[in-house]
VEXDREN-2710 file (C-alpha; in Angstrom, 1 decimal):
% VEXDREN-2710
k/r/px/py/pz
1/MET/0.0/0.0/0.0
2/ASP/2.8/2.4/0.8
3/ARG/4.6/1.9/-2.5
4/LEU/1.4/2.2/-4.4
5/GLY/0.6/5.4/-2.6
6/ALA/4.1/6.7/-3.4
7/ALA/3.6/5.9/-7.1
8/SER/0.2/7.6/-7.0
9/GLY/1.9/10.7/-5.5
10/VAL/4.5/10.8/-8.3
11/ILE/1.7/10.5/-10.9
12/GLY/-0.1/13.4/-9.0
13/VAL/2.9/15.6/-9.1
14/ILE/3.8/14.9/-12.8
15/GLY/0.2/15.2/-14.0
16/ASN/-0.3/18.6/-12.3
17/ILE/3.0/19.9/-13.5
18/ALA/2.3/18.7/-17.1
19/GLY/-1.1/20.2/-17.0
20/VAL/0.3/23.6/-16.2
21/ALA/3.3/23.3/-18.6
22/VAL/1.1/23.1/-21.7
23/LEU/-1.0/26.1/-20.8
24/GLY/1.5/28.6/-22.3
25/ASN/-0.9/29.6/-25.0
26/LEU/-3.8/29.8/-22.6
27/PRO/-2.8/32.5/-20.1
28/SER/-6.4/33.2/-19.1
29/SER/-7.0/29.7/-17.7
30/TYR/-8.7/29.5/-14.4
31/LYS/-9.0/33.3/-14.0
32/PRO/-12.5/34.4/-13.2
33/GLY/-12.0/37.9/-14.7
34/ALA/-10.9/36.4/-18.0
35/MET/-13.6/33.9/-18.9
36/ARG/-14.2/35.1/-22.4
37/PRO/-10.5/35.2/-23.3
38/TRP/-10.2/31.7/-21.8
39/VAL/-12.9/30.5/-24.1
40/ARG/-11.3/32.0/-27.1
41/GLU/-7.9/30.6/-26.2
42/VAL/-9.3/27.1/-25.8
43/ILE/-10.9/27.3/-29.2
44/ALA/-7.7/28.7/-30.7
45/HIS/-5.5/26.0/-29.1
46/PRO/-7.7/22.9/-28.7
47/ASP/-4.9/20.4/-28.5
48/ALA/-3.1/22.2/-25.7
49/ALA/-6.4/22.6/-23.8
50/ALA/-7.2/18.9/-24.2
51/ILE/-3.8/17.7/-23.2
52/SER/-3.8/19.9/-20.2
53/GLY/-7.2/18.7/-19.1
54/VAL/-6.3/15.1/-19.5
55/ALA/-3.0/15.6/-17.6
56/PHE/-4.8/17.4/-14.8
57/SER/-7.4/14.6/-14.5
58/ILE/-4.7/11.9/-14.4
59/GLY/-2.7/13.8/-11.9
60/LEU/-5.7/14.4/-9.7
61/ILE/-6.7/10.7/-9.7
62/GLY/-3.1/9.9/-8.7
63/LEU/-3.4/12.5/-5.9
64/ALA/-6.4/10.8/-4.5
65/GLY/-4.6/7.5/-4.3
66/TRP/-1.6/9.2/-2.6
67/ALA/-4.0/10.8/0.0
68/VAL/-5.6/7.5/0.9
69/ALA/-2.2/5.9/1.5
70/LEU/-0.8/8.8/3.5
71/GLY/-3.9/9.1/5.7
72/ARG/-3.5/5.4/6.5
73/ARG/0.2/5.7/7.2
74/VAL/0.1/8.7/9.6
75/GLU/-2.3/6.8/11.9
76/ASP/-4.2/9.7/13.3
77/PRO/-7.9/10.4/12.9
78/ARG/-7.2/14.0/11.9
79/ALA/-4.9/12.9/9.2
80/ARG/-7.3/10.3/7.9
81/LEU/-10.1/13.0/7.8
82/GLY/-7.8/15.5/6.2
83/MET/-6.5/13.1/3.6
84/GLY/-10.0/11.9/3.0
85/LEU/-11.0/15.4/2.2
86/ILE/-8.2/15.7/-0.3
87/ALA/-9.0/12.4/-2.0
88/ALA/-12.6/13.4/-2.4
89/GLY/-11.7/16.9/-3.7
90/ALA/-9.2/15.5/-6.1
91/LEU/-11.7/13.1/-7.6
92/ILE/-14.4/15.8/-7.9
93/ASN/-11.8/18.1/-9.6
94/ALA/-10.7/15.3/-11.9
95/ALA/-14.2/15.4/-13.4
96/GLY/-14.1/19.2/-13.6
97/THR/-10.8/19.3/-15.5
98/THR/-12.4/17.4/-18.4
99/ALA/-14.6/20.5/-19.1
100/PRO/-12.0/22.2/-21.2
101/VAL/-11.5/19.0/-23.2
102/VAL/-15.3/18.9/-23.9
103/LEU/-15.2/22.5/-25.1
104/ALA/-12.1/22.1/-27.2
105/LYS/-13.0/18.8/-28.9
106/HIS/-16.8/18.7/-28.9
107/VAL/-18.5/22.1/-28.5
108/ALA/-16.1/24.3/-30.4
109/PRO/-16.2/22.3/-33.7
110/ALA/-20.0/22.7/-33.7
111/CYS/-19.9/26.5/-33.3
112/GLU/-20.0/28.7/-36.3
113/SER/-17.8/31.3/-34.6
114/ALA/-15.9/31.8/-31.4
115/ALA/-18.6/34.3/-30.3
116/ALA/-21.3/31.6/-30.8
117/CYS/-19.4/29.3/-28.5
118/GLU/-19.1/31.8/-25.6
119/PRO/-22.2/30.9/-23.6
120/ALA/-21.6/27.2/-23.6
121/GLY/-17.9/27.8/-23.2
122/ILE/-18.3/30.0/-20.2
123/ALA/-20.6/27.5/-18.6
124/LEU/-18.2/24.7/-19.1
125/LEU/-15.1/26.6/-18.0
126/GLY/-16.9/28.2/-15.2
127/THR/-17.9/24.8/-13.8
128/SER/-14.3/23.7/-14.1
129/LEU/-13.1/26.8/-12.2
130/ALA/-15.7/26.3/-9.5
131/LEU/-14.7/22.7/-9.0
132/ASP/-11.1/23.6/-8.9
133/SER/-11.9/26.2/-6.3
134/LEU/-13.7/23.5/-4.2
135/PHE/-10.7/21.2/-4.6
136/ASN/-8.4/23.9/-3.3
137/LEU/-10.6/24.5/-0.3
138/MET/-10.7/20.8/0.5
139/LEU/-7.0/20.5/-0.2
140/GLY/-6.2/23.4/2.1
141/GLY/-8.4/22.1/5.0
142/GLY/-7.0/18.6/4.5
143/LEU/-3.4/19.7/4.6
144/ILE/-4.0/21.8/7.7
145/LEU/-5.6/18.9/9.5
146/THR/-2.8/16.5/8.5
147/GLY/-0.2/19.0/9.5
148/VAL/-1.7/19.4/12.9
149/ALA/-1.8/15.6/13.3
150/MET/1.9/15.4/12.2
151/ARG/3.0/17.8/14.9
152/SER/2.3/15.3/17.5
153/GLN/4.2/12.5/15.9
154/PRO/8.0/12.4/15.9
155/ARG/8.2/10.5/12.7
156/TRP/6.3/13.2/10.8
157/ARG/7.0/16.3/12.8
158/ARG/9.4/17.9/10.3
159/LEU/6.8/17.9/7.6
160/ALA/4.1/19.6/9.7
161/PRO/5.1/23.2/8.9
162/LEU/5.1/22.5/5.2
163/ALA/1.7/20.9/5.3
164/ILE/0.1/23.7/7.4
165/THR/1.7/26.4/5.2
166/ALA/0.6/24.7/2.0
167/GLY/-2.8/24.2/3.4
168/ALA/-3.3/27.8/4.5
169/ALA/-2.1/29.0/1.0
170/SER/-4.4/26.6/-0.8
171/THR/-7.4/27.8/1.3
172/VAL/-6.8/31.3/0.2
173/VAL/-6.5/30.1/-3.5
174/SER/-10.0/28.6/-3.2
175/GLY/-11.3/32.2/-3.6
176/GLN/-10.2/31.9/-7.2
177/VAL/-13.8/31.3/-8.3
178/VAL/-14.5/35.0/-7.8
179/SER/-11.1/36.6/-7.4
180/ASP/-8.2/36.9/-9.8
181/THR/-5.9/37.9/-6.8
182/ALA/-6.7/34.5/-5.2
183/ALA/-6.1/32.7/-8.5
184/LYS/-2.6/34.4/-8.8
185/LEU/-1.6/33.0/-5.4
186/LEU/-1.6/29.5/-6.9
187/THR/1.9/30.3/-8.0
188/VAL/2.8/30.1/-4.3
189/ALA/0.4/27.5/-3.1
190/GLY/1.0/25.1/-6.0
191/PRO/4.7/24.5/-5.4
192/LEU/4.2/24.2/-1.7
193/TRP/1.6/21.4/-1.9
194/LEU/3.4/19.7/-4.7
195/ALA/6.6/19.7/-2.6
196/PHE/4.6/18.1/0.3
197/VAL/3.2/15.4/-2.0
198/ALA/6.7/14.7/-3.4
199/TRP/8.4/14.5/0.0
200/THR/5.7/12.3/1.5
201/SER/5.7/10.1/-1.5
202/TYR/9.5/9.6/-1.1
203/ARG/8.9/8.7/2.6
204/LEU/6.2/6.2/1.6
205/ALA/8.4/4.6/-1.0
206/ARG/11.3/4.3/1.4
207/ARG/8.9/3.1/4.2
208/THR/10.9/5.3/6.6
209/ALA/7.7/6.8/8.1
END
C-alpha cells in the first residue's frame, strides 16, 4: 500500500506539472476575470487545452490514491479525515478538468464562430473553475488537519510546517472562483503542496515513516 501510494503521488505531481506546462498559449486559464478570453484561447488551441485537461485529470486521480495511502500511514484520525477530504476533492476536480476537453473537442467544432461558443464555453469553463476552487478548499483544509496531526508524531513532525503552510495558502486560493488575486496565489500554493506530495511520496516509497 505504501509503495502504491508513493507511485500515485508521483503521478499526481507529474500530472499537475504537465497540466500547467502546456498552458503557455492559454494564459487566461482559471482566472474568473478572463472567462471570455479563456474560451477564445481554448478554441484557438484545442490540442493544448485537451492535453492539459487530461494531464490534470490523471494527476488528480493519482493524488487521490496518494492521499488515501498517506492518511492510512500517519495513523491519526485528523490525518485520515484530512487526507479523505483531499482524496474526495481530487476526484471531484478530476471530473471538472475534463470540461476544457469537452469545449475544445466537442463544443467548439460545432460552433459557427468563437462568439457563438461563448455561452456554452463560459458555462463549461466556469464549472471547471468552480470545482477547482472547491478542490483547493478541501486540499487546504485537509493539509492543515494533516499538519496538525503530524506535529504530535516524531516521525512526521518535520513535515508539519510545510503541510500547514501549503494548506493555508491553498485555502486562500479557493477564492479563485471570484477573485483573480486569489487565483494568482496559486503560483505560491502550488509549489508548496506539490513539494509536500513529493516529499511524503518519497517517505512512503522508502517506508521510513
